[in-house]
C-alpha positions in Angstrom: -12.3 -14.3 -12.6 -9.0 -14.7 -10.7 -7.1 -12.4 -13.0 -9.7 -9.8 -13.2 -10.2 -10.0 -9.3 -6.2 -9.4 -8.8 -6.4 -6.7 -11.5 -9.0 -4.4 -9.8 -8.2 -5.0 -6.3 -4.5 -4.2 -6.3 -3.1 -0.8 -5.5 0.0 0.0 -7.5 2.7 1.2 -5.2 6.0 2.2 -6.6 9.1 4.4 -5.1 12.2 6.5 -5.7 13.7 9.8 -6.7 16.3 12.6 -5.8 16.1 15.6 -3.6 18.1 17.5 -6.1 18.8 16.9 -10.0 21.5 14.3 -9.4 21.9 10.6 -10.0 20.6 8.4 -7.2 23.6 6.8 -5.2 24.2 3.3 -4.8 23.0 1.7 -1.6 25.4 0.7 0.9 26.0 -3.0 1.6 24.1 -4.7 4.3 25.4 -7.3 6.7 22.0 -8.6 7.8 19.2 -9.8 5.6 15.6 -11.2 5.4 14.7 -14.7 6.4 12.0 -16.5 4.7 9.1 -17.7 7.1 7.2 -20.9 7.0 4.2 -20.7 4.8 3.8 -24.4 3.9 0.4 -24.6 5.4 -1.0 -21.8 3.1 -2.7 -22.5 -0.3 -0.4 -22.6 -3.4 -3.1 -20.7 -5.1 -2.9 -17.8 -2.8 -1.9 -14.3 -4.0 -0.9 -12.3 -1.0 -1.1 -8.4 -1.4 -0.8 -6.7 2.0 0.5 -7.2 5.3 0.4 -5.5 8.7 1.5 -5.9 12.2 0.5 -4.9 15.8 3.6 -6.2 17.3 5.0 -9.7 17.7 1.8 -11.2 18.6 0.0 -9.9 15.7 0.8 -10.3 12.2 -1.6 -10.7 9.2 -1.1 -11.0 5.6 -4.2 -11.0 3.1 -4.9 -11.5 -0.5 -6.9 -13.8 -2.9 -7.2 -17.5 -3.0 -9.6 -19.5 -5.3 -11.5 -16.4 -6.0 -12.2 -15.7 -2.4 -10.8 -13.3 0.1 -7.7 -14.9 2.2 -6.3 -14.0 5.6 -3.3 -15.5 7.1 -1.9 -15.0 10.6 1.6 -15.5 12.0 1.6 -18.1 14.9 5.1 -17.4 16.0 6.4 -20.6 13.9 4.4 -20.7 10.8 1.6 -18.9 8.9 -1.9 -20.4 9.2 -4.9 -19.5 7.2 -8.1 -18.0 9.0 -11.7 -18.3 8.1 -14.5 -15.8 7.9 -18.4 -15.5 7.7 -20.3 -15.2 5.5 -18.5 -16.3 2.4 -17.6 -14.0 -0.2 -16.6 -14.0 -3.8 -13.7 -11.4 -4.3 -10.4 -10.5 -3.0 -8.5 -8.4 -0.3 -6.0 -5.7 -1.2 -5.2 -4.0 2.2 -4.9 -4.6 5.9 -4.5 -2.6 9.1 -4.5 -3.2 12.9 -5.6 -1.1 15.9 -4.4 -3.9 17.9 -4.0 -7.8 18.3 -7.9 -8.0 18.6 -9.0 -5.1 16.3 -8.0 -5.5 12.7 -9.6 -4.3 9.4 -9.1 -5.7 5.9 -10.5 -4.3 2.6 -11.0 -5.1 -0.9 -13.6 -6.0 -3.7 -16.5 -8.3 -3.4 -18.5 -9.5 -6.4 -22.3 -9.1 -6.3 -24.9 -11.7 -7.7 -24.6 -9.7 -11.0 -20.9 -9.9 -10.8 -20.6 -6.3 -10.3 -17.5 -5.3 -8.1 -18.4 -3.6 -4.9 -16.3 -2.5 -1.8 -15.6 -5.1 0.8 -15.0 -4.6 4.5 -13.9 -7.2 6.8 -13.1 -7.0 10.6 -11.6 -9.5 13.2 -12.4 -8.4 16.9 -10.5 -11.2 18.4 -13.4 -13.7 18.0 -12.8 -14.3 14.3 -13.5 -12.5 10.9 -16.6 -11.3 9.7 -17.9 -9.1 6.8 -19.1 -5.7 7.9 -21.8 -3.6 6.1 -20.3 -0.6 4.3 -22.2 2.6 3.1 -24.7 2.3 0.5 -23.2 0.6 -2.6 -21.6 3.3 -4.9 -23.1 3.9 -8.5 -21.4 1.7 -11.0 -19.6 -0.3 -8.4 -16.3 0.2 -6.5 -13.0 -1.1 -5.2 -11.1 -0.5 -1.9 -7.4 -0.2 -2.2 -6.2 0.8 1.1 -7.0 1.1 4.8 -5.5 2.8 7.8 -6.3 2.9 11.5 -6.2 6.1 13.4 -7.9 4.7 16.5 -10.5 1.9 17.2 -13.3 4.3 16.3 -11.4 6.2 13.5 -10.7 3.9 10.5 -10.3 5.2 6.9 -10.7 3.2 3.6 -10.1 4.5 0.2 -10.2 3.2 -3.5 -12.5 3.9 -6.5 -16.1 4.1 -7.2 -18.0 4.0 -10.5 -17.5 2.2 -13.6 -13.8 0.9 -14.1 -13.4 2.9 -17.3 -14.3 6.1 -15.7 -13.8 5.9 -11.9 -14.0 8.5 -9.3 -12.2 8.7 -5.9 -13.9 7.0 -3.0 -13.3 7.3 0.7 -15.2 5.7 3.7 -15.0 6.4 7.4 -15.6 4.2 10.3 -16.8 5.9 13.4 -17.0 2.9 15.8 -20.6 2.1 14.8 -21.0 2.2 10.9 -19.0 3.1 7.6 -20.1 6.3 5.9 -18.9 7.5 2.6 -16.7 10.8 2.7 -16.5 13.1 -0.3 -13.3 14.8 -0.9 -14.0 18.2 -2.4 -13.4 18.8 -6.2 -12.5 15.2 -6.8 -14.8 14.2 -9.5 -12.7 11.7 -11.5 -9.7 9.6 -10.6 -8.9 7.2 -8.1 -7.3 7.2 -4.5 -4.8 4.4 -4.0 -3.3 4.9 -0.5 -4.3 6.2 3.1 -2.2 6.7 6.1 -2.9 8.1 9.7 -0.4 9.9 11.8 -2.9 10.0 14.6 -6.4 11.0 15.3 -7.7 13.8 13.0 -4.3 13.7 11.1 -4.9 11.5 7.9 -3.4 11.8 4.3 -4.7 10.1 1.2 -3.0 10.0 -2.1 -3.9 8.9 -5.8 -4.6 10.5 -9.1 -7.0 12.8 -10.7 -7.9 13.7 -14.3 -7.4 17.5 -14.7 -7.4 20.2 -17.5 -4.5 22.6 -17.2 -4.6 26.1 -18.1 -3.2 25.2 -21.6 -6.2 23.3 -22.2 -4.2 19.9 -22.0 -5.7 16.9 -20.1 -3.3 15.5 -17.7 -3.0 13.2 -14.6 -2.4 15.0 -11.5 -1.4 13.5 -8.0 -4.1 13.8 -5.5 -2.4 14.6 -2.0 -5.0 15.7 0.8 -4.9 15.9 4.4 -7.9 15.6 7.0 -7.4 17.5 10.2 -10.6 16.4 11.9 -12.8 19.2 10.4 -12.2 19.2 6.8 -9.9 17.9 3.8 -7.4 20.2 2.3 -5.5 19.8 -0.7 -1.6 19.8 0.0 0.3 19.9 -3.4 3.5 17.8 -3.5 6.8 19.6 -4.5 7.4 20.4 -8.2 9.2 17.4 -10.1 11.5 18.4 -12.9 10.8 16.2 -16.0 7.1 16.0 -15.3 4.6 17.8 -17.4 4.6 21.5 -16.0 6.5 20.1 -12.9 3.2 18.4 -11.7 3.6 15.0 -10.2 1.0 12.9 -12.3 0.6 10.1 -9.8 0.6 9.5 -6.2 0.9 5.7 -5.5 1.6 5.2 -1.7 1.7 7.3 1.4 3.0 6.5 4.8 3.1 8.6 8.2 5.7 7.9 10.6 4.8 11.0 12.7 2.8 14.2 11.9 6.0 15.8 10.5 7.4 12.7 8.8 5.2 11.6 6.1 6.5 9.8 2.9 4.8 9.8 -0.4 5.6 7.9 -3.6 4.6 8.8 -7.0 5.3 7.9 -10.7 6.1 10.1 -13.7 5.2 8.0 -16.6 6.9 10.5 -19.0 10.2 9.8 -17.7 9.7 6.2 -16.8 10.9 6.7 -13.0 9.3 6.7 -9.6 9.9 9.6 -7.0 9.7 10.0 -3.3 8.9 12.9 -1.4 8.7 13.8 2.4 6.4 15.9 4.4 8.3 17.9 7.2 5.3 19.5 8.8 4.9 22.5 6.7 5.8 21.4 2.9 6.6 18.5 0.8 10.1 18.3 -0.3 11.8 16.0 -3.0 14.0 13.0 -1.9 15.9 11.3 -0.6 17.4 9.5 -3.7 16.9 5.8 -3.9 19.3 3.5 -5.4 18.8 2.8 -8.9 17.1 -0.7 -8.5 14.3 0.8 -6.3 14.1 3.9 -8.6 12.6 1.8 -11.5 9.0 1.7 -12.2 7.0 -1.3 -10.7 5.0 -2.7 -8.0 6.7 -1.7 -4.7 6.0 -1.3 -1.0 6.5 1.6 1.5 6.5 1.5 5.2 7.6 4.3 7.6 7.7 3.7 11.3 8.2 6.1 14.2 11.5 4.9 15.0 12.8 6.8 12.1 13.3 3.8 9.7 11.6 3.7 6.2 11.5 0.7 3.9 10.8 0.7 0.2 10.5 -2.4 -2.2 10.7 -3.0 -5.8 11.5 -5.4 -8.4 14.8 -5.4 -10.6 15.4 -7.7 -13.7 17.6 -10.9 -13.1 20.6 -10.4 -15.5 20.7 -14.2 -16.2 17.1 -15.1 -16.6 15.3 -12.0 -17.4 12.7 -12.7 -14.8 11.9 -10.1 -11.9 13.5 -10.4 -8.6 12.6 -8.6 -5.3 14.8 -5.9 -4.1 14.5 -4.0 -0.6 16.0 -0.8 0.7 16.0 0.5 4.3 16.5 4.2 5.2 18.1 4.8 8.5 20.7 7.2 9.8 20.6 9.2 6.5 21.4 6.5 4.0 19.6 3.7 2.0 21.0 0.2 2.7 20.3 -2.9 0.6 18.7 -5.6 2.5 19.5 -9.0 1.0 16.7 -11.7 0.2 17.3 -15.4 0.6 18.8 -16.9 -2.3 15.7 -19.4 -2.5 13.7 -16.6 -3.5 14.6 -16.3 -7.1 11.8 -14.7 -8.7 9.0 -12.2 -7.9 8.3 -8.6 -7.1 9.1 -7.0 -4.0 5.7 -6.3 -2.3 4.0 -4.7 0.8 6.2 -4.1 3.8 5.1 -3.6 7.5 7.2 -2.6 10.4 6.6 -2.9 14.2 6.1 0.5 15.8 9.8 0.4 17.5 11.3 -0.7 14.1 12.6 -4.0 15.6 10.9 -6.3 13.2 10.0 -5.9 9.6 7.7 -8.1 7.4 7.6 -8.2 3.7 5.9 -10.0 0.9 7.2 -11.3 -2.4 4.6 -11.1 -5.1 4.9 -14.5 -6.9 1.3 -14.6 -8.2 -0.3 -18.1 -7.7 2.6 -19.9 -9.0 3.7 -21.6 -5.9 3.7 -21.3 -2.0 3.5 -17.7 -0.9 6.8 -16.1 0.2 6.6 -13.9 3.4 10.1 -12.5 4.7 11.0 -11.5 8.1 13.9 -9.0 9.2 15.0 -8.5 12.8 16.9 -5.4 13.3 20.6 -6.0 14.4 
């Protein structure tokens, strides 16, 4: 069950590209790096998938442990696991906070018949509880991402229907209940990420199955925007090398401001990932990532209002051949490599979360369930 739960609740997140058809530049060397935080009190069977922060007094990481949802909170000196009621079989894939006493986590739960269904969990400052969602979607479903625009304006996205033929799925919390929201003309595919630049300013991305004018079936990235009244498709910029110049897969989206939204996608045909930015009126390509972040793979994305953006990915260790985490920080018009402690020798760069002022950044290293979870911290020099 554990491998199945991880496979179905995870949202792929990968990054990179160029703003023009040029080779990606090497990142500048960094004088500061991550430090490893104390996770000794967490279960070694824990697989962490997402992290969020509401400031120095509120940091949460979520995932799966022993086939059940898992939540950990930073206590200032060490990470401690938190409990919830009632007990659930499944796992968590995303977490977002409106404040220190208002946190949402979503993922997948298993019904008595072992059918995967959307899972909603909330902490109002008094502890974690499961929250009833919309009526269970036909064929089951999974939640992959959650974003908080306001305490009464929360969005969660993923898939509904059988795993073999899913459809995009979105739900909205209005302060009283969760309701399913239908995106127009999205009959098949998946939503992988949601972000909120503010109330009535929400973006989603994912992938849809479409038939082009040539009659060929293709994957096409879903990029849509909610303005408080309706959803509107906002196609990303053309990507040279992609079939017909269409970005096939949108994997992660993050908003720093209404005119600063970052999009990460993948072009399987060229074995590369790409990043685009929304400037308030259109999507543009770039900026080019360093080569290590430009490779396909599980990655993380975090954009904050201070103008700093992070991406993570994994590179191959030239000696052992195993993956090693790599992180890059966009600031002042360039990417900077941010070193990882030498004790973190294997794993994939995972989810990243940054405080609103950009002063502190938290990051996961995906190690699976092979040992104590790894959570890193970076303090701006």
